[in-house]
N, C-alpha and C positions, 0 to 999 in steps of 0.2 A: 547416813541413814536413820527415820524414824519407828519409831516402835510403836505399836497402837496403842500404847498410853496415851504417848506424846502425841497422837492424831485427834483421841478423844479430849484431848486438852483444847488441841487447838482447833478445834472443832465450835469447842464449847464460845471459848473465845474470838467468837466471828468478826464482829461488830457492837455499833457503839461510838458513843461523840463523848469525845473528854476537854481537855484541856490543850491536849497535846493535837488531836486530829486536824487541825489548821496549819500547825507549823511546816512550812514549809524546810527542804533539805537543805538551803544555806545558813538559818538560824538552828537546823540538827545542826548540822558541822562547829559550829558554832559552842556550842552548847556544851554537844559529846563528842571533842576533836581526836579523842585516843579508841572510843569505839567505832567512830564515822571509819580510822584506818580498818576495824576490824571488819568493819561489813562491808564496804569497797574491795575487800582481798578476797569475797566469796559471793558478793553482789552486782554486777554493773549496767541492771537495771536504774535509773536513781528511784524513782515512784515505788522500786521496792530498798533499795535503799531508806529512803523516807520509813514507809511502814518499818522497820525494823529498828530504825532509831527509834519511834515515836513507842513503840517496847519497850524499848533501853529505860527508855524514862516515865515509864508505868512501871518501871520495877525488876523486868523480867533481861534474864545473861542475854549475852549477845549471842551466843549460842540456839539458845531457847528461841530469841527473835528470828533470826538467819532462818530454825526449823520452820520457826511459823509464818513466813515470808515466803517460805518454799513449798511447805505444805500449802498455802491456798493458791499458788501458782499451779500445782498440781490440779488441784481442785476443780480449778477455772477451767484448764485445758479439758481435765472427764466431764463437765456439764456440755462444755463447745461441744467438743464430738457426739455425744450422743445427739443434742442437738439436730448436728448436722445430717448421725447416721437418719435421725427419725423423715427427716427433712427431702434425704436422696430418697428414702424408702416411698414419705406420699408421690415424690415425684415418680417413682419409677410406674407404681400401681396406677395412678390417676386420681 
């Protein structure tokens, strides 16, 4: 579970492009085999695994990177649910 300070840091580090952004999972596994094992134990989605490994390459710990990816997933789900709720309300109201 992340605390509020972590969430603020995760939110600040939301986007941007760097030399690691285009690396795919096979290349990341090759560069970070030990870290991949740790990430794969916590994250099953290959896209999430790749995202976490990119954060590790950027200098963050594996634990932090997993927390960041987990937080990002929760934010996306909340935003999607909010949009669905607005759509349903519009359909009801007409």
